[in-house]
ZAMARGU-4260 file (C-alpha; in steps of 0.2 Angstrom, whole numbers, plus 5000, padded with zeros to 4 digits):
<rodrens>
0) 4879/5206/4773 | 4873/5193/4761 | 4883/5178/4766 | 4875/5169/4752 | 4888/5175/4740
5) 4900/5162/4735 | 4911/5169/4722 | 4924/5184/4720 | 4914/5192/4706 | 4898/5191/4716
10) 4906/5200/4730 | 4912/5213/4719 | 4894/5217/4713 | 4888/5217/4730 | 4898/5233/4734
15) 4907/5225/4748 | 4921/5236/4755 | 4935/5228/4764 | 4941/5234/4782 | 4955/5231/4792
20) 4951/5222/4808 | 4957/5237/4818 | 4947/5248/4809 | 4932/5237/4810 | 4931/5236/4829
25) 4934/5255/4829 | 4918/5257/4819 | 4908/5244/4829 | 4914/5253/4845 | 4909/5270/4839
30) 4893/5263/4835 | 4890/5255/4853 | 4896/5272/4861 | 4883/5282/4851 | 4869/5270/4856
35) 4876/5270/4874 | 4876/5251/4874 | 4888/5242/4887 | 4904/5238/4877 | 4909/5225/4890
40) 4895/5219/4898 | 4898/5208/4914 | 4915/5217/4918 | 4911/5225/4935 | 4922/5239/4943
45) 4931/5245/4928 | 4919/5258/4922 | 4929/5273/4926 | 4946/5266/4924 | 4951/5250/4913
50) 4935/5251/4901 | 4937/5269/4896 | 4957/5266/4894 | 4953/5251/4883 | 4940/5260/4872
55) 4953/5275/4870 | 4965/5262/4864 | 4954/5254/4853 | 4948/5270/4845 | 4967/5273/4842
60) 4968/5256/4834 | 4982/5251/4845 | 4987/5234/4851 | 4985/5231/4869 | 4994/5224/4885
65) 4983/5222/4900 | 4994/5222/4915 | 4989/5216/4932 | 4989/5204/4945 | 4980/5187/4943
70) 4960/5186/4944 | 4958/5203/4937 | 4947/5199/4921 | 4962/5202/4908 | 4958/5186/4898
75) 4939/5191/4900 | 4941/5208/4893 | 4950/5202/4878 | 4938/5188/4874 | 4924/5201/4874
80) 4932/5211/4860 | 4925/5197/4848 | 4908/5206/4850 | 4916/5222/4841 | 4920/5212/4826
85) 4908/5211/4810 | 4896/5196/4811 | 4905/5189/4795 | 4918/5193/4783 | 4922/5185/4767
90) 4939/5175/4765 | 4945/5164/4750 | 4939/5146/4751 | 4954/5135/4757 | 4965/5149/4763
95) 4975/5144/4778 | 4977/5164/4781 | 4960/5168/4780 | 4965/5178/4764 | 4955/5194/4759
100) 4948/5191/4741 | 4953/5208/4736 | 4971/5208/4742 | 4977/5189/4745 | 4993/5187/4755
105) 4997/5169/4753 | 5005/5161/4738 | 4988/5149/4738 | 4976/5164/4738 | 4987/5174/4725
110) 4987/5159/4713 | 4970/5155/4715 | 4964/5173/4710 | 4976/5172/4696 | 4969/5156/4690
115) 4951/5159/4692 | 4947/5177/4694 | 4930/5182/4696 | 4926/5164/4700 | 4938/5162/4715
120) 4926/5153/4729 | 4922/5163/4743 | 4917/5158/4760 | 4911/5168/4776 | 4920/5168/4792
125) 4910/5171/4809 | 4917/5182/4821 | 4920/5168/4835 | 4932/5158/4821 | 4942/5175/4820
130) 4948/5175/4838 | 4964/5165/4843 | 4973/5163/4860 | 4989/5155/4865 | 4995/5153/4883
135) 5013/5157/4884 | 5023/5144/4891 | 5042/5141/4890 | 5040/5127/4877 | 5032/5137/4864
140) 5043/5139/4848 | 5044/5152/4835 | 5036/5137/4824 | 5021/5137/4834 | 5017/5155/4833
145) 5025/5159/4816 | 5027/5144/4806 | 5041/5133/4799 | 5045/5123/4783 | 5034/5106/4782
150) 5044/5091/4775 | 5029/5081/4773 | 5019/5095/4764 | 5035/5097/4753 | 5035/5078/4750
155) 5016/5077/4745 | 5016/5092/4734 | 5033/5086/4727 | 5040/5103/4730 | 5058/5109/4736
160) 5061/5117/4753 | 5064/5134/4743 | 5045/5134/4738 | 5035/5146/4748 | 5021/5132/4747
165) 5030/5121/4759 | 5028/5133/4773 | 5017/5128/4788 | 5009/5143/4795 | 5009/5145/4815
170) 4994/5151/4825 | 4997/5170/4822 | 4996/5169/4803 | 4981/5158/4804 | 4973/5172/4815
175) 4975/5185/4801 | 4960/5195/4799 | 4955/5193/4818 | 4961/5195/4837 | 4975/5186/4843
180) 4977/5184/4862 | 4995/5180/4871 | 4992/5176/4889 | 5006/5177/4901 | 5017/5185/4890
185) 5033/5186/4902 | 5033/5167/4902 | 5037/5167/4883 | 5056/5167/4881 | 5065/5180/4876
190) 5072/5175/4859 | 5053/5170/4855 | 5047/5188/4860 | 5060/5194/4848 | 5052/5185/4834
195) 5037/5196/4837 | 5045/5212/4833 | 5042/5213/4814 | 5024/5207/4817 | 5020/5221/4828
200) 5030/5235/4819 | 5030/5231/4801 | 5015/5218/4800 | 5024/5205/4792 | 5032/5188/4796
205) 5048/5180/4793 | 5051/5162/4791 | 5067/5153/4789 | 5076/5160/4773 | 5061/5164/4765
210) 5058/5182/4757 | 5039/5181/4763 | 5031/5198/4766 | 5014/5196/4774 | 5007/5211/4780
215) 4995/5203/4793 | 4979/5211/4798 | 4978/5206/4817 | 4973/5216/4833 | 4986/5209/4846
220) 4981/5208/4865 | 4993/5203/4878 | 4990/5199/4896 | 5004/5199/4909 | 5007/5199/4927
225) 5019/5213/4933 | 5037/5209/4928 | 5042/5206/4947 | 5029/5194/4950 | 5039/5179/4945
230) 5057/5173/4941 | 5051/5164/4924 | 5054/5180/4914 | 5050/5196/4909 | 5043/5206/4894
235) 5058/5212/4884 | 5059/5231/4883 | 5058/5232/4864 | 5044/5221/4862 | 5035/5232/4876
240) 5039/5247/4866 | 5030/5240/4851 | 5014/5238/4860 | 5005/5255/4858 | 4994/5255/4875
245) 4998/5247/4892 | 4983/5246/4902 | 4984/5243/4920 | 4970/5232/4929 | 4965/5232/4947
250) 4955/5222/4959 | 4938/5228/4965 | 4939/5244/4975 | 4925/5241/4986 | 4915/5227/4994
255) 4900/5231/4984 | 4909/5228/4967 | 4916/5213/4974 | 4900/5206/4979 | 4893/5208/4962
260) 4908/5199/4954 | 4906/5184/4966 | 4887/5182/4964 | 4889/5184/4945 | 4903/5171/4944
265) 4899/5158/4957 | 4893/5143/4949 | 4879/5135/4961 | 4868/5120/4958 | 4850/5124/4956
270) 4846/5113/4972 | 4857/5124/4982 | 4849/5141/4976 | 4832/5135/4983 | 4837/5127/4998
275) 4852/5135/5005 | 4850/5154/5009 | 4865/5165/5011 | 4862/5183/5020 | 4870/5199/5015
280) 4881/5198/5031 | 4889/5181/5027 | 4893/5187/5009 | 4902/5203/5016 | 4911/5192/5027
285) 4918/5181/5013 | 4922/5197/5003 | 4931/5205/5018 | 4943/5189/5019 | 4950/5194/5001
290) 4952/5212/5006 | 4961/5207/5023 | 4972/5195/5013 | 4977/5209/5000 | 4983/5220/5016
295) 4990/5205/5026 | 5008/5205/5031 | 5008/5187/5028 | 5003/5187/5011 | 5013/5191/4995
300) 5007/5207/4989 | 5016/5204/4972 | 5006/5189/4969 | 4990/5196/4974 | 4974/5188/4979
305) 4963/5183/4965 | 4943/5186/4964 | 4944/5167/4962 | 4946/5166/4981 | 4930/5174/4985
310) 4920/5165/4972 | 4928/5148/4977 | 4925/5152/4995 | 4906/5157/4991 | 4903/5141/4984
315) 4911/5131/4998 | 4900/5141/5011 | 4885/5136/5002 | 4890/5117/5001 | 4894/5118/5019
320) 4877/5123/5023 | 4870/5110/5011 | 4879/5096/5018 | 4873/5101/5036 | 4855/5101/5029
325) 4857/5083/5021 | 4864/5076/5038 | 4850/5083/5048 | 4837/5080/5035 | 4831/5098/5035
330) 4823/5105/5019 | 4832/5122/5019 | 4844/5131/5031 | 4854/5147/5032 | 4873/5148/5031
335) 4881/5150/5048 | 4897/5159/5053 | 4903/5141/5060 | 4901/5136/5042 | 4914/5147/5036
340) 4926/5134/5043 | 4922/5126/5025 | 4930/5140/5016 | 4948/5138/5024 | 4952/5126/5009
345) 4948/5139/4996 | 4959/5152/5005 | 4974/5142/5008 | 4974/5137/4990 | 4973/5155/4983
350) 4986/5165/4992 | 5004/5164/4992 | 5013/5168/5008 | 5030/5177/5013 | 5042/5170/5023
355) 5034/5175/5039 | 5018/5168/5033 | 5026/5151/5030 | 5031/5151/5047 | 5014/5153/5053
360) 5008/5139/5041 | 4993/5141/5027 | 4979/5135/5039 | 4984/5147/5053 | 4984/5162/5040
365) 4968/5157/5034 | 4959/5156/5050 | 4968/5173/5054 | 4961/5182/5040 | 4943/5175/5043
370) 4945/5182/5061 | 4952/5199/5055 | 4936/5200/5042 | 4924/5196/5058 | 4932/5210/5068
375) 4932/5223/5053 | 4913/5219/5048 | 4908/5218/5067 | 4911/5236/5070 | 4899/5240/5055
380) 4885/5230/5063 | 4887/5233/5081 | 4896/5246/5092 | 4914/5244/5092 | 4919/5234/5108
385) 4936/5246/5110 | 4926/5260/5112 | 4919/5254/5130 | 4936/5250/5136 | 4941/5266/5144
390) 4931/5270/5159 | 4931/5288/5158 | 4923/5287/5142 | 4908/5277/5144 | 4899/5271/5160
395) 4900/5252/5164 | 4880/5252/5164 | 4881/5258/5146 | 4891/5244/5139 | 4880/5233/5128
400) 4891/5217/5130 | 4892/5218/5148 | 4878/5206/5152 | 4885/5194/5140 | 4902/5194/5144
405) 4897/5193/5163 | 4888/5177/5159 | 4904/5169/5151 | 4913/5176/5166 | 4902/5165/5178
410) 4911/5149/5170 | 4897/5147/5157 | 4902/5140/5139 | 4894/5138/5121 | 4898/5124/5111
415) 4893/5124/5092 | 4896/5108/5082 | 4897/5112/5064 | 4883/5099/5060 | 4870/5102/5074
420) 4853/5105/5067 | 4844/5122/5067 | 4834/5117/5082 | 4851/5114/5093 | 4859/5128/5086
425) 4845/5140/5092 | 4844/5132/5109 | 4864/5134/5111 | 4863/5152/5107 | 4848/5155/5117
430) 4856/5150/5133 | 4867/5165/5133 | 4860/5178/5145 | 4858/5195/5136 | 4863/5189/5119
435) 4846/5190/5112 | 4841/5206/5119 | 4856/5214/5112 | 4852/5208/5094 | 4835/5213/5096
440) 4840/5231/5102 | 4851/5234/5087 | 4840/5224/5074 | 4822/5224/5079 | 4815/5219/5062
445) 4827/5204/5060 | 4817/5187/5058 | 4820/5172/5068 | 4834/5165/5056 | 4843/5181/5055
450) 4842/5184/5073 | 4851/5167/5078 | 4864/5172/5064 | 4867/5189/5073 | 4868/5181/5089
455) 4882/5169/5083 | 4890/5184/5076 | 4891/5194/5092 | 4900/5177/5100 | 4913/5178/5085
460) 4915/5197/5085 | 4918/5198/5105 | 4931/5183/5102 | 4939/5193/5088 | 4941/5209/5100
465) 4948/5197/5114 | 4932/5199/5126 | 4929/5180/5126 | 4938/5165/5121 | 4936/5154/5105
470) 4942/5138/5102 | 4939/5129/5085 | 4944/5110/5086 | 4940/5100/5071 | 4921/5102/5069
475) 4918/5110/5086 | 4919/5130/5090 | 4919/5133/5108 | 4916/5150/5116 | 4921/5153/5134
480) 4927/5165/5148 | 4944/5173/5142 | 4947/5184/5156 | 4945/5170/5169 | 4957/5160/5159
485) 4970/5175/5159 | 4968/5178/5178 | 4972/5159/5182 | 4988/5160/5172 | 4991/5178/5180
490) 4992/5168/5197 | 4977/5179/5204 | 4984/5195/5199 | 4974/5212/5201 | 4961/5216/5189
495) 4966/5231/5177 | 4956/5246/5176 | 4952/5242/5158 | 4945/5224/5161 | 4935/5230/5176
500) 4923/5239/5164 | 4918/5223/5158
</rodrens>
């Protein structure tokens, strides 16, 4: 493609053939598919669902509606379609609507070609300049999207309001020969949505009383949350009927994909990357919080739990470890489970609660989600404590947690301050009888730092299964005997058969 061409005559001699935007995208997509290139790089978890649906829609030259909850890469999918456009396309120089030199739409373009013929000046539009995006808000008007009469232009050009040249084109006509995206379509007022009917079906625009027919060449991409997500509005049925392909997006279906997304999107400082280490277990705990939230009775499922929760939580966890290392003047450190108290602000701001959740309070719900994540993940690293509670199934001597729990039964306790040094952290954990041996038995190849983290994990896990007590007060986590406390409240009642195994 010779971008040095500057006139219509030169363009004709070059043999350039015009293609519509949808045809252009279709051909470039076919080329990528034949060469087995990634059509949407960096989009994780959609390989067998959303991406094939999108490719089919583009091959069919359809306008697309991405329908899904927040944080499901809808806008990112739309923005990546820029790469399916040709690198450059020729337009008439000075045209507001990117007029095709061979078939201009605007009065300006038609007049210029009629006057200059083959000497009509040509400029080249890059693929990045051919992308338009608008966030739908209640204050968006038809004039913003499509256009209106411009009194100042009429005065400057000394034209009457009946002259087509006084029209000020909106963002949609200005996106002609490109991709135009409307985000959060239900937030657009119904009367504004109606103005899009003709553009989608007939491809033309209507402005005031003008008899203007401009068959716009645009690929429309819309994004929306499900209609029942908000009371602010909905997509009017005739408009949805005119959008050929509706593609349902979704959250990652497994933790592995969720991990990849978080690590890809997390914005860590280069100093943090070299100084603060995060084990796979901590990463999985953070991801599990989002999975627990999506299934929680306290969280509004219609609202969804965005992938932004785990991304922000990941960054907060790293920063919690960094802050502790700075305070203790340590060159490097590992993120601990106690540091995950620092991700609570990332959770409370990313979930919407139902009535019962509001009664519990956002902080309590966030702590509950973290405890549930620990409980779920604990059973994948260590034997499930519930399996040892029935005496008939397992002999008490075979319970791997027995020695640890008995140590707490003697009235011992462990205090883990959030900002203690690595040395104090190790000292506090190593005093628990049987804890180190339990971890070494399950993970004989773990190094010193990993071993300490697993020891802390055991304490958090046992508390999640209600076998020892955990109290979090400001910057302190305290583990102590649970059963002894319960017995005191029970006024010395007899020990149950279940509890006697521990």
